[in-house]
N, CA, C, O and the ligand as a Tripos MOL2 file, in Angstrom:
@<TRIPOS>MOLECULE
protein
  297   295    75     0     0
PROTEIN
NO_CHARGES

@<TRIPOS>ATOM
      1 N          24.4630    5.8380  -15.4820 N.3       1 MET1
      2 CA         24.6770    4.6290  -14.6940 C.3       1 MET1
      3 C          23.4500    4.3590  -13.8300 C.2       1 MET1
      4 O          22.8810    5.2730  -13.2330 O.2       1 MET1
      5 N          23.0590    3.1070  -13.7750 N.am      2 HIS2
      6 CA         21.8870    2.7690  -12.9750 C.3       2 HIS2
      7 C          22.2850    1.8360  -11.8400 C.2       2 HIS2
      8 O          22.9650    0.8320  -12.0570 O.2       2 HIS2
      9 N          21.8630    2.1700  -10.6520 N.am      3 VAL3
     10 CA         22.1640    1.3420   -9.4830 C.3       3 VAL3
     11 C          20.9260    0.5230   -9.1130 C.2       3 VAL3
     12 O          19.8640    1.0850   -8.8460 O.2       3 VAL3
     13 N          21.0620   -0.7730   -9.1000 N.am      4 ALA4
     14 CA         19.9380   -1.6370   -8.7250 C.3       4 ALA4
     15 C          19.5140   -1.3530   -7.3000 C.2       4 ALA4
     16 O          20.3510   -1.1370   -6.4240 O.2       4 ALA4
     17 N          18.2020   -1.3530   -7.0690 N.am      5 GLY5
     18 CA         17.6980   -1.1110   -5.7330 C.3       5 GLY5
     19 C          17.7440    0.3480   -5.3430 C.2       5 GLY5
     20 O          17.7020    0.6870   -4.1600 O.2       5 GLY5
     21 N          17.8310    1.2020   -6.3290 N.am      6 SER6
     22 CA         17.8500    2.6390   -6.0520 C.3       6 SER6
     23 C          16.6530    3.0500   -5.2250 C.2       6 SER6
     24 O          15.5590    2.5090   -5.3900 O.2       6 SER6
     25 N          16.8570    4.0020   -4.3390 N.am      7 SER7
     26 CA         15.7910    4.4010   -3.4290 C.3       7 SER7
     27 C          14.6240    5.0630   -4.1440 C.2       7 SER7
     28 O          13.5680    5.2480   -3.5380 O.2       7 SER7
     29 N          14.7750    5.4170   -5.3850 N.am      8 GLN8
     30 CA         13.6670    6.0430   -6.0950 C.3       8 GLN8
     31 C          12.4930    5.0740   -6.2520 C.2       8 GLN8
     32 O          11.3740    5.4960   -6.5440 O.2       8 GLN8
     33 N          12.7410    3.7940   -6.0610 N.am      9 TYR9
     34 CA         11.6710    2.8200   -6.1710 C.3       9 TYR9
     35 C          10.9980    2.5420   -4.8320 C.2       9 TYR9
     36 O           9.9930    1.8340   -4.7770 O.2       9 TYR9
     37 N          11.5380    3.0880   -3.7700 N.am     10 ILE10
     38 CA         10.9500    2.8750   -2.4540 C.3      10 ILE10
     39 C           9.9120    3.9580   -2.2090 C.2      10 ILE10
     40 O          10.2460    5.1060   -1.9180 O.2      10 ILE10
     41 N           8.6640    3.5770   -2.3310 N.am     11 LYS11
     42 CA          7.5800    4.5110   -2.0700 C.3      11 LYS11
     43 C           7.2810    4.5400   -0.5750 C.2      11 LYS11
     44 O           7.4490    3.5410    0.1240 O.2      11 LYS11
     45 N           6.8490    5.6640   -0.1110 N.am     12 LYS12
     46 CA          6.5390    5.7930    1.3050 C.3      12 LYS12
     47 C           5.2950    4.9800    1.6520 C.2      12 LYS12
     48 O           4.2640    5.0710    0.9850 O.2      12 LYS12
     49 N           5.4160    4.1980    2.6930 N.am     13 CYS13
     50 CA          4.2950    3.3810    3.1550 C.3      13 CYS13
     51 C           3.2910    4.2760    3.8780 C.2      13 CYS13
     52 O           3.6710    5.1370    4.6720 O.2      13 CYS13
     53 N           1.9990    4.0610    3.5950 N.am     14 ILE14
     54 CA          0.9410    4.9050    4.1600 C.3      14 ILE14
     55 C           0.6990    4.6180    5.6400 C.2      14 ILE14
     56 O           0.1460    5.4490    6.3600 O.2      14 ILE14
     57 N           1.1180    3.4390    6.0850 N.am     15 VAL15
     58 CA          0.8390    3.0570    7.4700 C.3      15 VAL15
     59 C           1.6910    3.8800    8.4390 C.2      15 VAL15
     60 O           2.9080    3.9810    8.2820 O.2      15 VAL15
     61 N           1.0420    4.4590    9.4260 N.am     16 ALA16
     62 CA          1.7470    5.2870   10.3970 C.3      16 ALA16
     63 C           2.7890    4.4760   11.1450 C.2      16 ALA16
     64 O           2.5320    3.3500   11.5730 O.2      16 ALA16
     65 N           3.9650    5.0610   11.2950 N.am     17 ASN17
     66 CA          5.0490    4.4330   12.0390 C.3      17 ASN17
     67 C           5.4670    3.0780   11.4620 C.2      17 ASN17
     68 O           5.9180    2.1950   12.1910 O.2      17 ASN17
     69 N           5.3110    2.9310   10.1640 N.am     18 SER18
     70 CA          5.7080    1.6780    9.5420 C.3      18 SER18
     71 C           7.2020    1.4520    9.6770 C.2      18 SER18
     72 O           8.0030    2.3730    9.5240 O.2      18 SER18
     73 N           7.5640    0.2020    9.9680 N.am     19 LYS19
     74 CA          8.9740   -0.1550   10.0790 C.3      19 LYS19
     75 C           9.4670   -0.9030    8.8400 C.2      19 LYS19
     76 O          10.6450   -1.2460    8.7350 O.2      19 LYS19
     77 N           8.5580   -1.1470    7.9150 N.am     20 GLY20
     78 CA          8.9160   -1.9710    6.7660 C.3      20 GLY20
     79 C           9.6230   -1.1920    5.6730 C.2      20 GLY20
     80 O           9.1670   -1.1710    4.5300 O.2      20 GLY20
     81 N          10.7150   -0.5630    6.0070 N.am     21 GLU21
     82 CA         11.3690    0.3450    5.0830 C.3      21 GLU21
     83 C          11.8450   -0.3230    3.7950 C.2      21 GLU21
     84 O          11.8710    0.3090    2.7380 O.2      21 GLU21
     85 N          12.2120   -1.5680    3.8800 N.am     22 THR22
     86 CA         12.8300   -2.1820    2.7030 C.3      22 THR22
     87 C          11.9900   -3.2840    2.0710 C.2      22 THR22
     88 O          12.4020   -3.8660    1.0680 O.2      22 THR22
     89 N          10.8280   -3.5850    2.6310 N.am     23 SER23
     90 CA         10.0310   -4.6510    2.0400 C.3      23 SER23
     91 C           9.2910   -4.1440    0.8070 C.2      23 SER23
     92 O           9.2690   -2.9440    0.5330 O.2      23 SER23
     93 N           8.6950   -5.0550    0.0810 N.am     24 SER24
     94 CA          7.9960   -4.6940   -1.1410 C.3      24 SER24
     95 C           6.8000   -3.7950   -0.8590 C.2      24 SER24
     96 O           6.1650   -3.8890    0.1910 O.2      24 SER24
     97 N           6.5110   -2.9340   -1.8070 N.am     25 ARG25
     98 CA          5.3340   -2.0860   -1.6900 C.3      25 ARG25
     99 C           4.1960   -2.6660   -2.5290 C.2      25 ARG25
    100 O           4.4110   -3.2340   -3.5990 O.2      25 ARG25
    101 N           2.9940   -2.5070   -2.0130 N.am     26 TYR26
    102 CA          1.8090   -2.9630   -2.7390 C.3      26 TYR26
    103 C           0.8940   -1.7950   -3.0090 C.2      26 TYR26
    104 O           0.7000   -0.9280   -2.1570 O.2      26 TYR26
    105 N           0.3300   -1.7810   -4.2090 N.am     27 ARG27
    106 CA         -0.6970   -0.7880   -4.5210 C.3      27 ARG27
    107 C          -2.0370   -1.2860   -3.9950 C.2      27 ARG27
    108 O          -2.2170   -2.4800   -3.7540 O.2      27 ARG27
    109 N          -2.9590   -0.3740   -3.8220 N.am     28 PHE28
    110 CA         -4.2780   -0.7520   -3.3320 C.3      28 PHE28
    111 C          -5.0030   -1.6500   -4.3340 C.2      28 PHE28
    112 O          -4.9490   -1.4050   -5.5390 O.2      28 PHE28
    113 N          -5.6810   -2.6890   -3.8380 N.am     29 PRO29
    114 CA         -6.4570   -3.5820   -4.6950 C.3      29 PRO29
    115 C          -7.8000   -2.9540   -5.0260 C.2      29 PRO29
    116 O          -8.8390   -3.4150   -4.5530 O.2      29 PRO29
    117 N          -7.7820   -1.9090   -5.8330 N.am     30 VAL30
    118 CA         -8.9920   -1.1220   -6.0600 C.3      30 VAL30
    119 C         -10.0600   -1.8660   -6.8480 C.2      30 VAL30
    120 O         -11.2190   -1.4500   -6.8770 O.2      30 VAL30
    121 N          -9.6730   -2.9600   -7.4840 N.am     31 LYS31
    122 CA        -10.6440   -3.7390   -8.2590 C.3      31 LYS31
    123 C         -11.4950   -4.6380   -7.3690 C.2      31 LYS31
    124 O         -12.5110   -5.1750   -7.8100 O.2      31 LYS31
    125 N         -11.0780   -4.8000   -6.1140 N.am     32 ASN32
    126 CA        -11.7910   -5.6830   -5.2030 C.3      32 ASN32
    127 C         -12.2550   -4.8970   -3.9840 C.2      32 ASN32
    128 O         -11.4790   -4.6360   -3.0650 O.2      32 ASN32
    129 N         -13.5390   -4.5230   -3.9900 N.am     33 GLU33
    130 CA        -14.0920   -3.6630   -2.9390 C.3      33 GLU33
    131 C         -13.9230   -4.2760   -1.5470 C.2      33 GLU33
    132 O         -13.6470   -3.5670   -0.5800 O.2      33 GLU33
    133 N         -14.0890   -5.5820   -1.4540 N.am     34 GLN34
    134 CA        -14.0090   -6.2360   -0.1510 C.3      34 GLN34
    135 C         -12.6020   -6.1370    0.4250 C.2      34 GLN34
    136 O         -12.4210   -5.7710    1.5860 O.2      34 GLN34
    137 N         -11.6120   -6.4640   -0.3950 N.am     35 ILE35
    138 CA        -10.2280   -6.4060    0.0840 C.3      35 ILE35
    139 C          -9.8000   -4.9610    0.3070 C.2      35 ILE35
    140 O          -9.0400   -4.6630    1.2280 O.2      35 ILE35
    141 N         -10.2920   -4.0740   -0.5400 N.am     36 LYS36
    142 CA         -9.9780   -2.6570   -0.3740 C.3      36 LYS36
    143 C         -10.4270   -2.1610    0.9960 C.2      36 LYS36
    144 O          -9.6960   -1.4440    1.6790 O.2      36 LYS36
    145 N         -11.6370   -2.5520    1.3890 N.am     37 LYS37
    146 CA        -12.1510   -2.1480    2.7060 C.3      37 LYS37
    147 C         -11.3140   -2.7460    3.8350 C.2      37 LYS37
    148 O         -11.0740   -2.0890    4.8490 O.2      37 LYS37
    149 N         -10.8740   -3.9830    3.6610 N.am     38 ILE38
    150 CA        -10.0290   -4.6200    4.6850 C.3      38 ILE38
    151 C          -8.7250   -3.8340    4.8440 C.2      38 ILE38
    152 O          -8.2670   -3.5980    5.9620 O.2      38 ILE38
    153 N          -8.1490   -3.4420    3.7460 N.am     39 TRP39
    154 CA         -6.8890   -2.6690    3.8030 C.3      39 TRP39
    155 C          -7.1030   -1.3650    4.5480 C.2      39 TRP39
    156 O          -6.3490   -1.0320    5.4630 O.2      39 TRP39
    157 N          -8.1330   -0.6260    4.1540 N.am     40 ILE40
    158 CA         -8.3700    0.6760    4.7830 C.3      40 ILE40
    159 C          -8.6490    0.4910    6.2660 C.2      40 ILE40
    160 O          -8.1930    1.2750    7.0980 O.2      40 ILE40
    161 N          -9.4020   -0.5510    6.5860 N.am     41 ASP41
    162 CA         -9.7060   -0.8310    7.9760 C.3      41 ASP41
    163 C          -8.4330   -1.1300    8.7600 C.2      41 ASP41
    164 O          -8.2740   -0.6590    9.8860 O.2      41 ASP41
    165 N          -7.5370   -1.9000    8.1790 N.am     42 ARG42
    166 CA         -6.2900   -2.2650    8.8600 C.3      42 ARG42
    167 C          -5.3380   -1.0820    8.9680 C.2      42 ARG42
    168 O          -4.6400   -0.9160    9.9680 O.2      42 ARG42
    169 N          -5.3240   -0.2780    7.9380 N.am     43 ILE43
    170 CA         -4.4780    0.9160    7.9770 C.3      43 ILE43
    171 C          -5.0180    1.9070    8.9920 C.2      43 ILE43
    172 O          -4.2870    2.7400    9.5280 O.2      43 ILE43
    173 N          -6.3400    1.7950    9.2480 N.am     44 ASN44
    174 CA         -6.9770    2.6300   10.2620 C.3      44 ASN44
    175 C          -6.8820    4.1070    9.9060 C.2      44 ASN44
    176 O          -6.5560    4.9460   10.7470 O.2      44 ASN44
    177 N          -7.1710    4.4070    8.6490 N.am     45 ASN45
    178 CA         -7.1350    5.7870    8.1790 C.3      45 ASN45
    179 C          -8.3960    6.0410    7.3550 C.2      45 ASN45
    180 O          -8.4200    5.8010    6.1480 O.2      45 ASN45
    181 N          -9.4400    6.5300    8.0210 N.am     46 ASP46
    182 CA        -10.7350    6.7220    7.3700 C.3      46 ASP46
    183 C         -10.6700    7.7010    6.2030 C.2      46 ASP46
    184 O         -11.5450    7.7040    5.3370 O.2      46 ASP46
    185 N          -9.6450    8.5200    6.1850 N.am     47 GLU47
    186 CA         -9.4820    9.4760    5.0990 C.3      47 GLU47
    187 C          -9.4170    8.7600    3.7440 C.2      47 GLU47
    188 O          -9.8350    9.3000    2.7190 O.2      47 GLU47
    189 N          -8.8940    7.5570    3.7650 N.am     48 LEU48
    190 CA         -8.7340    6.8130    2.5160 C.3      48 LEU48
    191 C         -10.0760    6.4390    1.8920 C.2      48 LEU48
    192 O         -10.1570    6.2030    0.6870 O.2      48 LEU48
    193 N         -11.1260    6.3840    2.7100 N.am     49 PHE49
    194 CA        -12.4530    6.0760    2.1600 C.3      49 PHE49
    195 C         -12.9250    7.1600    1.2060 C.2      49 PHE49
    196 O         -13.7890    6.9190    0.3630 O.2      49 PHE49
    197 N         -12.3570    8.3590    1.3380 N.am     50 HIS50
    198 CA        -12.7690    9.4790    0.4910 C.3      50 HIS50
    199 C         -11.9370    9.5850   -0.7750 C.2      50 HIS50
    200 O         -12.2240   10.4050   -1.6470 O.2      50 HIS50
    201 N         -10.9130    8.7610   -0.8760 N.am     51 TYR51
    202 CA        -10.0770    8.7790   -2.0760 C.3      51 TYR51
    203 C         -10.7830    8.0430   -3.2120 C.2      51 TYR51
    204 O         -11.5000    7.0680   -2.9820 O.2      51 TYR51
    205 N         -10.5760    8.5110   -4.4160 N.am     52 SER52
    206 CA        -11.0600    7.7530   -5.5690 C.3      52 SER52
    207 C         -10.1690    6.5170   -5.7570 C.2      52 SER52
    208 O          -9.0450    6.4630   -5.2580 O.2      52 SER52
    209 N         -10.6910    5.5390   -6.4780 N.am     53 ASP53
    210 CA         -9.8950    4.3410   -6.7490 C.3      53 ASP53
    211 C          -8.5890    4.7050   -7.4400 C.2      53 ASP53
    212 O          -7.5310    4.1610   -7.1250 O.2      53 ASP53
    213 N          -8.6790    5.6240   -8.3770 N.am     54 GLN54
    214 CA         -7.4860    6.0080   -9.1270 C.3      54 GLN54
    215 C          -6.4450    6.6520   -8.2100 C.2      54 GLN54
    216 O          -5.2480    6.3890   -8.3250 O.2      54 GLN54
    217 N          -6.9210    7.4890   -7.3070 N.am     55 ARG55
    218 CA         -5.9950    8.1440   -6.3870 C.3      55 ARG55
    219 C          -5.3610    7.1200   -5.4500 C.2      55 ARG55
    220 O          -4.1620    7.1800   -5.1730 O.2      55 ARG55
    221 N          -6.1700    6.1840   -4.9650 N.am     56 LEU56
    222 CA         -5.6260    5.1370   -4.1060 C.3      56 LEU56
    223 C          -4.5420    4.3540   -4.8340 C.2      56 LEU56
    224 O          -3.4640    4.0950   -4.2990 O.2      56 LEU56
    225 N          -4.8600    3.9900   -6.0620 N.am     57 TYR57
    226 CA         -3.9400    3.1450   -6.8180 C.3      57 TYR57
    227 C          -2.6380    3.8800   -7.1340 C.2      57 TYR57
    228 O          -1.5550    3.2990   -7.0840 O.2      57 TYR57
    229 N          -2.7610    5.1470   -7.4550 N.am     58 ASN58
    230 CA         -1.5840    5.8900   -7.9170 C.3      58 ASN58
    231 C          -0.7330    6.4850   -6.8020 C.2      58 ASN58
    232 O           0.4590    6.7270   -6.9910 O.2      58 ASN58
    233 N          -1.3370    6.7190   -5.6480 N.am     59 THR59
    234 CA         -0.5920    7.4680   -4.6310 C.3      59 THR59
    235 C          -0.3950    6.7330   -3.3050 C.2      59 THR59
    236 O           0.4210    7.1510   -2.4840 O.2      59 THR59
    237 N          -1.1260    5.6540   -3.0900 N.am     60 VAL60
    238 CA         -1.0300    4.9950   -1.7930 C.3      60 VAL60
    239 C          -0.2840    3.6690   -1.9180 C.2      60 VAL60
    240 O          -0.6240    2.8170   -2.7400 O.2      60 VAL60
    241 N           0.7370    3.5180   -1.0830 N.am     61 PHE61
    242 CA          1.5200    2.2890   -1.0950 C.3      61 PHE61
    243 C           1.6040    1.7300    0.3200 C.2      61 PHE61
    244 O           1.7140    2.4700    1.2980 O.2      61 PHE61
    245 N           1.5480    0.4050    0.4000 N.am     62 VAL62
    246 CA          1.6190   -0.2510    1.6950 C.3      62 VAL62
    247 C           2.6290   -1.3760    1.5900 C.2      62 VAL62
    248 O           2.6160   -2.1290    0.6160 O.2      62 VAL62
    249 N           3.5020   -1.5020    2.5740 N.am     63 CYS63
    250 CA          4.4550   -2.5950    2.4900 C.3      63 CYS63
    251 C           3.8270   -3.8980    2.9630 C.2      63 CYS63
    252 O           2.8880   -3.9020    3.7580 O.2      63 CYS63
    253 N           4.3550   -4.9840    2.4660 N.am     64 GLY64
    254 CA          3.7280   -6.2920    2.6260 C.3      64 GLY64
    255 C           3.6440   -6.7960    4.0520 C.2      64 GLY64
    256 O           2.8650   -7.7040    4.3420 O.2      64 GLY64
    257 N           4.4320   -6.2240    4.9450 N.am     65 VAL65
    258 CA          4.4680   -6.7530    6.3040 C.3      65 VAL65
    259 C           3.1590   -6.5630    7.0500 C.2      65 VAL65
    260 O           2.9400   -7.1970    8.0820 O.2      65 VAL65
    261 N           2.2820   -5.6960    6.5430 N.am     66 HIS66
    262 CA          1.0590   -5.3780    7.2820 C.3      66 HIS66
    263 C          -0.0870   -6.3200    6.9960 C.2      66 HIS66
    264 O          -1.1210   -6.2520    7.6620 O.2      66 HIS66
    265 N           0.0700   -7.1950    6.0220 N.am     67 PHE67
    266 CA         -1.0750   -7.9690    5.5600 C.3      67 PHE67
    267 C          -0.8270   -9.4600    5.4980 C.2      67 PHE67
    268 O           0.2910   -9.9160    5.2610 O.2      67 PHE67
    269 N          -1.8850  -10.2040    5.7150 N.am     68 LEU68
    270 CA         -1.8340  -11.6280    5.4880 C.3      68 LEU68
    271 C          -1.7720  -11.8720    3.9950 C.2      68 LEU68
    272 O          -2.2560  -11.0620    3.2040 O.2      68 LEU68
    273 N          -1.1730  -12.9960    3.6070 N.am     69 PRO69
    274 CA         -1.0540  -13.2830    2.1650 C.3      69 PRO69
    275 C          -2.3810  -13.2250    1.4200 C.2      69 PRO69
    276 O          -2.4120  -12.8250    0.2560 O.2      69 PRO69
    277 N          -3.4710  -13.6140    2.0630 N.am     70 VAL70
    278 CA         -4.7680  -13.6500    1.3950 C.3      70 VAL70
    279 C          -5.2340  -12.2550    0.9790 C.2      70 VAL70
    280 O          -6.0400  -12.1070    0.0610 O.2      70 VAL70
    281 N          -4.7270  -11.2600    1.6530 N.am     71 CYS71
    282 CA         -5.1470   -9.8910    1.3660 C.3      71 CYS71
    283 C          -4.2480   -9.2040    0.3470 C.2      71 CYS71
    284 O          -4.5150   -8.0700   -0.0500 O.2      71 CYS71
    285 N          -3.2080   -9.8660   -0.0710 N.am     72 LYS72
    286 CA         -2.2890   -9.2330   -1.0090 C.3      72 LYS72
    287 C          -2.7300   -9.4900   -2.4440 C.2      72 LYS72
    288 O          -3.3300  -10.5140   -2.7710 O.2      72 LYS72
    289 N          -2.4050   -8.5140   -3.2810 N.am     73 THR73
    290 CA         -2.5690   -8.7420   -4.6960 C.3      73 THR73
    291 C          -1.2030   -8.6220   -5.3340 C.2      73 THR73
    292 O          -0.3130   -7.9760   -4.7820 O.2      73 THR73
    293 N          -1.0320   -9.2250   -6.4690 N.am     74 THR74
    294 CA          0.2800   -9.1590   -7.1000 C.3      74 THR74
    295 C           0.1740   -8.4920   -8.4610 C.2      74 THR74
    296 O           1.1810   -8.3410   -9.1540 O.2      74 THR74
    297 ZN          4.5980   -0.2720    6.0020 Zn       75 ZN75
@<TRIPOS>BOND
     1     1     2 1
     2     2     3 1
     3     3     4 2
     4     3     5 am
     5     5     6 1
     6     6     7 1
     7     7     8 2
     8     7     9 am
     9     9    10 1
    10    10    11 1
    11    11    12 2
    12    11    13 am
    13    13    14 1
    14    14    15 1
    15    15    16 2
    16    15    17 am
    17    17    18 1
    18    18    19 1
    19    19    20 2
    20    19    21 am
    21    21    22 1
    22    22    23 1
    23    23    24 2
    24    23    25 am
    25    25    26 1
    26    26    27 1
    27    27    28 2
    28    27    29 am
    29    29    30 1
    30    30    31 1
    31    31    32 2
    32    31    33 am
    33    33    34 1
    34    34    35 1
    35    35    36 2
    36    35    37 am
    37    37    38 1
    38    38    39 1
    39    39    40 2
    40    39    41 am
    41    41    42 1
    42    42    43 1
    43    43    44 2
    44    43    45 am
    45    45    46 1
    46    46    47 1
    47    47    48 2
    48    47    49 am
    49    49    50 1
    50    50    51 1
    51    51    52 2
    52    51    53 am
    53    53    54 1
    54    54    55 1
    55    55    56 2
    56    55    57 am
    57    57    58 1
    58    58    59 1
    59    59    60 2
    60    59    61 am
    61    61    62 1
    62    62    63 1
    63    63    64 2
    64    63    65 am
    65    65    66 1
    66    66    67 1
    67    67    68 2
    68    67    69 am
    69    69    70 1
    70    70    71 1
    71    71    72 2
    72    71    73 am
    73    73    74 1
    74    74    75 1
    75    75    76 2
    76    75    77 am
    77    77    78 1
    78    78    79 1
    79    79    80 2
    80    79    81 am
    81    81    82 1
    82    82    83 1
    83    83    84 2
    84    83    85 am
    85    85    86 1
    86    86    87 1
    87    87    88 2
    88    87    89 am
    89    89    90 1
    90    90    91 1
    91    91    92 2
    92    91    93 am
    93    93    94 1
    94    94    95 1
    95    95    96 2
    96    95    97 am
    97    97    98 1
    98    98    99 1
    99    99   100 2
   100    99   101 am
   101   101   102 1
   102   102   103 1
   103   103   104 2
   104   103   105 am
   105   105   106 1
   106   106   107 1
   107   107   108 2
   108   107   109 am
   109   109   110 1
   110   110   111 1
   111   111   112 2
   112   111   113 am
   113   113   114 1
   114   114   115 1
   115   115   116 2
   116   115   117 am
   117   117   118 1
   118   118   119 1
   119   119   120 2
   120   119   121 am
   121   121   122 1
   122   122   123 1
   123   123   124 2
   124   123   125 am
   125   125   126 1
   126   126   127 1
   127   127   128 2
   128   127   129 am
   129   129   130 1
   130   130   131 1
   131   131   132 2
   132   131   133 am
   133   133   134 1
   134   134   135 1
   135   135   136 2
   136   135   137 am
   137   137   138 1
   138   138   139 1
   139   139   140 2
   140   139   141 am
   141   141   142 1
   142   142   143 1
   143   143   144 2
   144   143   145 am
   145   145   146 1
   146   146   147 1
   147   147   148 2
   148   147   149 am
   149   149   150 1
   150   150   151 1
   151   151   152 2
   152   151   153 am
   153   153   154 1
   154   154   155 1
   155   155   156 2
   156   155   157 am
   157   157   158 1
   158   158   159 1
   159   159   160 2
   160   159   161 am
   161   161   162 1
   162   162   163 1
   163   163   164 2
   164   163   165 am
   165   165   166 1
   166   166   167 1
   167   167   168 2
   168   167   169 am
   169   169   170 1
   170   170   171 1
   171   171   172 2
   172   171   173 am
   173   173   174 1
   174   174   175 1
   175   175   176 2
   176   175   177 am
   177   177   178 1
   178   178   179 1
   179   179   180 2
   180   179   181 am
   181   181   182 1
   182   182   183 1
   183   183   184 2
   184   183   185 am
   185   185   186 1
   186   186   187 1
   187   187   188 2
   188   187   189 am
   189   189   190 1
   190   190   191 1
   191   191   192 2
   192   191   193 am
   193   193   194 1
   194   194   195 1
   195   195   196 2
   196   195   197 am
   197   197   198 1
   198   198   199 1
   199   199   200 2
   200   199   201 am
   201   201   202 1
   202   202   203 1
   203   203   204 2
   204   203   205 am
   205   205   206 1
   206   206   207 1
   207   207   208 2
   208   207   209 am
   209   209   210 1
   210   210   211 1
   211   211   212 2
   212   211   213 am
   213   213   214 1
   214   214   215 1
   215   215   216 2
   216   215   217 am
   217   217   218 1
   218   218   219 1
   219   219   220 2
   220   219   221 am
   221   221   222 1
   222   222   223 1
   223   223   224 2
   224   223   225 am
   225   225   226 1
   226   226   227 1
   227   227   228 2
   228   227   229 am
   229   229   230 1
   230   230   231 1
   231   231   232 2
   232   231   233 am
   233   233   234 1
   234   234   235 1
   235   235   236 2
   236   235   237 am
   237   237   238 1
   238   238   239 1
   239   239   240 2
   240   239   241 am
   241   241   242 1
   242   242   243 1
   243   243   244 2
   244   243   245 am
   245   245   246 1
   246   246   247 1
   247   247   248 2
   248   247   249 am
   249   249   250 1
   250   250   251 1
   251   251   252 2
   252   251   253 am
   253   253   254 1
   254   254   255 1
   255   255   256 2
   256   255   257 am
   257   257   258 1
   258   258   259 1
   259   259   260 2
   260   259   261 am
   261   261   262 1
   262   262   263 1
   263   263   264 2
   264   263   265 am
   265   265   266 1
   266   266   267 1
   267   267   268 2
   268   267   269 am
   269   269   270 1
   270   270   271 1
   271   271   272 2
   272   271   273 am
   273   273   274 1
   274   274   275 1
   275   275   276 2
   276   275   277 am
   277   277   278 1
   278   278   279 1
   279   279   280 2
   280   279   281 am
   281   281   282 1
   282   282   283 1
   283   283   284 2
   284   283   285 am
   285   285   286 1
   286   286   287 1
   287   287   288 2
   288   287   289 am
   289   289   290 1
   290   290   291 1
   291   291   292 2
   292   291   293 am
   293   293   294 1
   294   294   295 1
   295   295   296 2
@<TRIPOS>SUBSTRUCTURE
     1 MET1         2 RESIDUE 1 A MET
     2 HIS2         6 RESIDUE 1 A HIS
     3 VAL3        10 RESIDUE 1 A VAL
     4 ALA4        14 RESIDUE 1 A ALA
     5 GLY5        18 RESIDUE 1 A GLY
     6 SER6        22 RESIDUE 1 A SER
     7 SER7        26 RESIDUE 1 A SER
     8 GLN8        30 RESIDUE 1 A GLN
     9 TYR9        34 RESIDUE 1 A TYR
    10 ILE10       38 RESIDUE 1 A ILE
    11 LYS11       42 RESIDUE 1 A LYS
    12 LYS12       46 RESIDUE 1 A LYS
    13 CYS13       50 RESIDUE 1 A CYS
    14 ILE14       54 RESIDUE 1 A ILE
    15 VAL15       58 RESIDUE 1 A VAL
    16 ALA16       62 RESIDUE 1 A ALA
    17 ASN17       66 RESIDUE 1 A ASN
    18 SER18       70 RESIDUE 1 A SER
    19 LYS19       74 RESIDUE 1 A LYS
    20 GLY20       78 RESIDUE 1 A GLY
    21 GLU21       82 RESIDUE 1 A GLU
    22 THR22       86 RESIDUE 1 A THR
    23 SER23       90 RESIDUE 1 A SER
    24 SER24       94 RESIDUE 1 A SER
    25 ARG25       98 RESIDUE 1 A ARG
    26 TYR26      102 RESIDUE 1 A TYR
    27 ARG27      106 RESIDUE 1 A ARG
    28 PHE28      110 RESIDUE 1 A PHE
    29 PRO29      114 RESIDUE 1 A PRO
    30 VAL30      118 RESIDUE 1 A VAL
    31 LYS31      122 RESIDUE 1 A LYS
    32 ASN32      126 RESIDUE 1 A ASN
    33 GLU33      130 RESIDUE 1 A GLU
    34 GLN34      134 RESIDUE 1 A GLN
    35 ILE35      138 RESIDUE 1 A ILE
    36 LYS36      142 RESIDUE 1 A LYS
    37 LYS37      146 RESIDUE 1 A LYS
    38 ILE38      150 RESIDUE 1 A ILE
    39 TRP39      154 RESIDUE 1 A TRP
    40 ILE40      158 RESIDUE 1 A ILE
    41 ASP41      162 RESIDUE 1 A ASP
    42 ARG42      166 RESIDUE 1 A ARG
    43 ILE43      170 RESIDUE 1 A ILE
    44 ASN44      174 RESIDUE 1 A ASN
    45 ASN45      178 RESIDUE 1 A ASN
    46 ASP46      182 RESIDUE 1 A ASP
    47 GLU47      186 RESIDUE 1 A GLU
    48 LEU48      190 RESIDUE 1 A LEU
    49 PHE49      194 RESIDUE 1 A PHE
    50 HIS50      198 RESIDUE 1 A HIS
    51 TYR51      202 RESIDUE 1 A TYR
    52 SER52      206 RESIDUE 1 A SER
    53 ASP53      210 RESIDUE 1 A ASP
    54 GLN54      214 RESIDUE 1 A GLN
    55 ARG55      218 RESIDUE 1 A ARG
    56 LEU56      222 RESIDUE 1 A LEU
    57 TYR57      226 RESIDUE 1 A TYR
    58 ASN58      230 RESIDUE 1 A ASN
    59 THR59      234 RESIDUE 1 A THR
    60 VAL60      238 RESIDUE 1 A VAL
    61 PHE61      242 RESIDUE 1 A PHE
    62 VAL62      246 RESIDUE 1 A VAL
    63 CYS63      250 RESIDUE 1 A CYS
    64 GLY64      254 RESIDUE 1 A GLY
    65 VAL65      258 RESIDUE 1 A VAL
    66 HIS66      262 RESIDUE 1 A HIS
    67 PHE67      266 RESIDUE 1 A PHE
    68 LEU68      270 RESIDUE 1 A LEU
    69 PRO69      274 RESIDUE 1 A PRO
    70 VAL70      278 RESIDUE 1 A VAL
    71 CYS71      282 RESIDUE 1 A CYS
    72 LYS72      286 RESIDUE 1 A LYS
    73 THR73      290 RESIDUE 1 A THR
    74 THR74      294 RESIDUE 1 A THR
    75 ZN75       297 GROUP 0 **** ****
């Protein structure tokens, strides 16, 4: 049996103290260096600069509440 909206699809948001528990998650826009830098800057976690693009894309999730629409990718 499958339950829609199962919590297995809710990835942990990388932003410290994030309150966006139920909003959509976004993967890092690793194809766009400029937007990628904006995200890392906004997240304020310099550690992410040392991640490879693949690691960012596969392991880092951010909920949509932290970004202006222009910075989102779909
Ligand atoms: Zn968040």
